[in-house]
Each structure stands twice: as structure tokens, then as C-alpha cells.
C-alpha positions in Angstrom: 13.1 -6.6 22.9 9.6 -5.8 25.1 6.8 -8.4 24.2 4.8 -4.7 23.8 6.1 -3.7 21.1 4.1 -5.9 18.6 0.4 -5.9 18.2 0.9 -9.7 16.7 4.3 -11.7 16.6 2.5 -14.6 14.7 3.5 -16.4 11.7 0.8 -14.6 9.1 0.1 -17.9 7.5 -1.4 -19.2 10.5 -3.0 -16.5 11.4 -4.8 -15.7 8.7 -4.0 -17.4 5.9 -6.3 -18.6 1.9 -10.0 -19.2 4.2 -8.8 -15.4 5.0 -9.8 -13.5 2.0 -12.9 -13.4 0.7 -14.0 -11.6 -3.1 -13.6 -8.0 -2.5 -10.0 -9.4 -1.0 -9.2 -12.1 -3.8 -10.2 -9.3 -6.9 -8.3 -6.5 -5.1 -5.3 -8.6 -5.1 -5.4 -9.9 -8.8 -6.3 -6.6 -9.3 -2.6 -5.5 -8.6 -0.9 -8.0 -9.1 -1.9 -6.8 -13.2 -1.2 -3.1 -12.1 2.1 -3.9 -10.7 3.4 -5.0 -14.4 2.7 -1.3 -16.1 5.4 -0.1 -12.8 9.0 0.9 -14.3 9.3 4.3 -13.2 8.9 6.0 -9.9 5.9 8.2 -10.9 4.5 5.0 -11.7 5.4 3.4 -8.1 4.2 5.6 -6.3 0.8 5.8 -8.4 0.4 2.6 -7.5 0.9 2.7 -4.0 -0.5 5.9 -3.1 -3.8 4.4 -5.6 -5.1 1.2 -6.3 -2.3 -0.1 -3.1 -4.3 0.8 -0.7 -6.9 -1.8 -1.6 -5.1 -4.2 -0.6 -3.5 -2.9 2.7 -4.8 0.6 3.9 -1.0 2.5 4.7 -0.7 5.9 5.3 3.5 5.8 3.8 5.1 3.3 1.8 9.2 3.0 2.6 10.9 1.0 -0.3 14.4 -0.3 0.9 17.2 -1.1 -1.2 20.4 -2.6 -0.3 23.3 -0.8 -1.3 26.6 -2.3 -2.6 27.9 -3.0 0.0 26.9 -5.2 1.9 25.7 -3.4 4.9 24.1 -0.9 3.3 21.0 0.2 2.7 19.2 2.8 1.0 15.3 3.9 1.3 12.2 5.8 -0.2 9.0 7.1 1.0 5.8 7.7 -0.8 2.6 9.0 1.2 0.3 11.6 1.7 1.1 13.4 4.9 3.4 16.5 5.0 7.0 16.1 3.6 6.0 11.7 3.0 9.4 11.9 0.9 12.0 13.0 3.9 10.6 9.0 6.3 12.7 7.6 3.2 16.1 8.5 4.9 14.9 9.2 8.3 14.5 5.9 9.0 18.5 4.4 7.2 20.0 7.5 9.3 17.5 6.0 13.1 20.0 4.5 15.5 17.1 1.9 16.0 14.5 1.3 13.6 16.2 -0.1 9.5 18.7 -2.0 12.4 16.4 -4.2 14.8 13.6 -3.4 12.1 16.1 -6.3 9.7 17.6 -8.2 12.3 13.8 -8.5 14.5 12.7 -9.9 10.9 15.7 -11.7 9.8 15.2 -13.7 13.0 11.6 -14.4 13.1 12.4 -16.4 9.9 11.5 -13.7 7.3 8.0 -13.5 7.6 6.9 -10.1 7.7 6.3 -8.5 11.7 4.2 -5.8 13.5 5.6 -3.4 16.1 4.4 0.1 17.1 6.0 2.9 16.6 6.4 4.2 20.1 9.6 6.6 21.6 11.2 4.1 23.6 10.3 0.2 22.1 13.3 -1.9 21.2 12.2 -2.0 17.6 11.1 1.9 16.1 11.9 4.1 19.4 14.1 6.5 17.9 13.3 9.9 16.1 11.6 7.4 13.1 9.1 7.0 15.5 8.4 10.4 17.2 7.8 11.2 14.1 5.7 8.7 12.3 3.8 9.5 15.8 3.1 12.8 14.2 1.6 12.2 11.1 -0.3 10.0 13.3 1.3 6.6 11.5 2.3 4.8 14.6 1.6 0.6 13.6 3.9 -0.5 11.1 3.8 -3.0 9.2 7.4 -4.5 7.8 8.9 -7.1 4.9 10.9 -7.5 3.0 13.6 -10.8 0.5 16.4 -12.3 1.1 19.6 -13.0 -1.0 21.4 -16.5 -0.5 23.7 -14.9 1.6 20.5 -13.6 4.1 20.4 -10.4 4.3 18.1 -8.6 2.8 18.8 -7.6 -1.0 15.0 -5.0 -0.8 12.4 -4.4 2.5 9.6 -2.0 2.9 8.0 -0.7 5.9 4.1 -0.2 5.9 3.2 2.5 7.8 -0.4 3.2 8.6 -3.4 4.3 11.4 -4.0 1.8 14.4 -5.9 -0.3 13.9 -5.0 -1.3 10.6 -2.5 -3.8 10.5 -3.6 -6.5 11.4 -3.1 -10.0 10.9 -5.6 -10.0 7.7 -3.3 -7.1 6.2 0.0 -9.0 7.4 -0.5 -12.0 5.0 -1.7 -9.7 2.1 1.9 -7.7 2.4 3.4 -10.9 2.8 1.2 -11.9 -0.5 1.9 -8.7 -2.6 5.6 -9.4 -1.7 7.1 -10.4 -4.8 5.3 -7.9 -7.3 5.6 -5.4 -5.1 9.4 -5.9 -5.0 9.5 -6.9 -9.0 8.0 -3.2 -9.2 10.4 -1.1 -7.4 13.2 -2.7 -9.0 12.2 -1.7 -12.1 10.9 1.7 -10.5 14.9 2.6 -9.8 15.7 3.0 -14.0 13.1 5.3 -14.2 13.1 3.5 -17.9 10.2 4.1 -20.6 8.0 2.0 -20.2 4.5 2.8 -22.0 2.9 2.3 -18.4 0.3 3.8 -16.1 -1.7 5.3 -19.5 -5.1 5.8 -19.3 -7.5 3.5 -21.0 -8.1 4.5 -23.6 -11.4 6.7 -24.0 -11.8 6.2 -20.5 -11.7 9.4 -19.1 -13.7 11.2 -21.2 -16.0 8.1 -21.6 -17.1 9.3 -18.1 -19.5 12.2 -17.5 -18.2 15.0 -14.7 -21.2 13.3 -12.2 -20.2 9.4 -13.0 -16.9 10.9 -11.9 -17.8 13.4 -8.9 -19.8 9.2 -7.6 -17.3 7.2 -8.4 -15.1 10.1 -6.0 -17.5 9.1 -3.3 -17.8 5.5 -4.0 -13.6 4.3 -4.0 -14.0 5.8 -0.2 -16.3 3.2 1.1 -19.3 5.9 0.6 -22.3 3.2 -0.4 -25.3 4.7 -2.4 -27.7 6.8 0.2 -24.0 8.9 1.6 -22.9 9.1 -2.2 -27.1 10.8 -2.7 -27.1 12.5 1.1 -23.5 13.9 -0.1 -24.1 15.3 -4.1 -28.1 15.7 -3.2 -29.1 13.7 -4.9 -31.2 10.5 -4.9 -29.9 7.1 -3.6 -31.8 5.2 -7.2 -30.6 8.2 -9.0 -27.2 7.9 -7.6 -27.6 3.7 -8.6 -28.4 4.5 -12.3 -24.9 6.2 -12.2 -23.3 3.1 -10.7 -24.7 0.8 -13.6 -23.5 4.0 -15.9 -20.0 4.3 -14.6 -19.8 -0.2 -14.5 -20.9 0.5 -18.6 -18.2 2.2 -19.8 -15.0 0.1 -17.9 -16.6 -3.1 -18.6 -16.2 -3.8 -14.9 -18.8 -6.1 -13.4 -19.4 -4.2 -9.9 -18.1 -1.4 -7.3 -15.0 -3.3 -6.8 -13.1 -2.9 -10.3 -14.8 0.4 -11.0 -12.7 1.5 -8.9 -9.1 -0.7 -9.6 -9.3 0.8 -13.3 -10.2 3.2 -12.6 -7.6 4.0 -10.3 -5.5 2.0 -12.1 -5.9 4.9 -15.0 -5.8 7.4 -13.2 -10.1 8.3 -13.9 -10.1 9.5 -9.9 -7.3 10.0 -8.4 -6.0 8.6 -4.3 
């Protein structure tokens, strides 16, 4: 293993624990845990991971793997908005380096989330998978999974992020979200008929086109001043729109409004 492969290999609980979570992180975590309970199919899994889950761990691509009937085999899928995102899952398990090396390092380090860089020639992720990640600019990885009683991975997830987005806090958030992620991914395999991902009753109709437009800009982190400049309206007008959005969605702040709107598909990432 090359020492410079890792961005930070300390136990994330030591590097970033509960004290590091601010109100926004805590709120985003609760919203995501709640939303995960309503994932029962692949389409819903995609909407959750590429929508609301982005407020918790920003990523360009998520590779999800499950152990097959043969304990030595895994099957994987991938979700993201990068070009040819669906091909990365198969590439991950086909790559001679990525899956075996990441899984082995994860086990060696006591089943803790690990971070590494995807670069050609790296010990953990330096093959074809790494080259394709470089192509889409998602070269920082957070890898974590669940293990069975025999110590083998039951599921394994690789968050592929842009440089600078895979720090100690993000690894800790992945660790907190893992049980919900694992359960949702398992349920998604059956594409069950449960009524999930349904829009909040009347929510979209309640918001005007202008309010939906304001909310979309808020969702990507724009301030009232910035939204006003983009839409050629005053910051005060934006503030009035935000207050109406909060009342109509029955939430108390902007983060809750974005979370509810993403879950109900009023806005899309």
C-alpha cells in the first residue's frame, strides 16, 4: 500500500465525532434517515441518493455492491449524474485492482470507512476504474460497507467525490448513514410495490413557478442576494418568496424546505 494513497486514514470517530456535527448536519442526517425508509425500488433509490442524500455527503457517483451467492463474488451497480454513470458498477467489479484492494484494506483497518485517491498506479485504486473516475473528475473516494458473521463484506459502498469533498466529517457521516443505506439498497433489489417516493399531497400545486425557481437556487446554496441577482428581483422579494415557501411546505427553515422538496420531487438535483 502506498502511504500517499490515503487522504486521511484515522478512525473517523476520532477525527470527526458527534461534536463536529452542526445543526445543519444533524438535520440533514435525520431527514435522510427518514427518507431512506420509503425506498423500495431502484428508481426511488436513485432519487434518494442523487437528491436528498447529496445534502449529507456530496458525491458525483455512488457504487453499491452486494456479495453474491458465491462468497468470493460481488455484483455492483452505480448511480450518479456523470456521463455513463450506470457503467461504473460493472467496471468496479471487473477492475483487477479496485474491488479487491479496497475491500482488503477496509477489512484490515477494522471495517472503518476509508478514504483514498483514484489515480493510475495507486495500490488501492489505480486501474481502469481510476482512469474513468479521473475522466469525470470524481477522484476522491470514501469506501465503507457491512460485514457478515464470517467477516466478509455483505454490502460495500464507494462514494466518488470531487477533490476536497472527502474529509473526516464526510467519512463520519457515511458511517452514520450506512445502516440506512444498506437497508435501502437491499430493499431496492426487489423493486417492491410499496407506495414510496410519492409527492407530498398538494405540495407542488401549492408552490408557484417562481417559488419553485427560488427554491431550486436555494437548494444549491445561493443566498437571497445571489438569487435576487440571478432572477433580477430584490433580495427582499426573494425573502418574501422564501417565507411563503416555508409556510406552504410547513417547515421552519430553508434546509427543511429543500429536504422536503427533494423528497417530494418538487425540485430535482
